[in-house]
C-alpha positions, 0 to 999 in steps of 0.5 A: 431650858436654852434658848436662843435668841439671834440678834447679832451682836454690836462690837462689844469688849470684855470688860463692857461684857464683865459690866452687863453681866454685873448688871444683869445679876444686880436686876436678878438681885432686885427682883428676886427681892421684890417677891421673896421677903427679905427675912426669908432668905439665908442666902441668894447666890446669882450669877450672870456668866456672859461667853462671846466665841466666835461671835457667839454670845453664850449666857449662863445664869445661875441663881441659888436661893436658901430660905429660913423658912417656907413662904407658900410660893413655888421657889422654883418657878420663881428662879426660872422666870428670875431668869428668863426675865434676867434673859431678856433683859439682856436681850435688850440691853444688847440690842440697844447697844446695835442702835 
């Protein structure tokens, strides 16, 4: 699902965007490790790409989890929730940079 939020961007360098993207990946990874038993995880991939073009910031969050056994929870719902939390975290970071 694509969500558009207009917050107005602060002046931000490419290096700072990369730092924020890495922090977002860490945030989402920690969140998932709190929700999914670590022993069940075979593979965990989290990628957050921030693309700034003509004053518009596009966010692409990709999350993939492979489990060695079913934990009884809806993995699709959890991944969607983790992506939403990552987007909310990014929005908060950018808003704080504006002030």
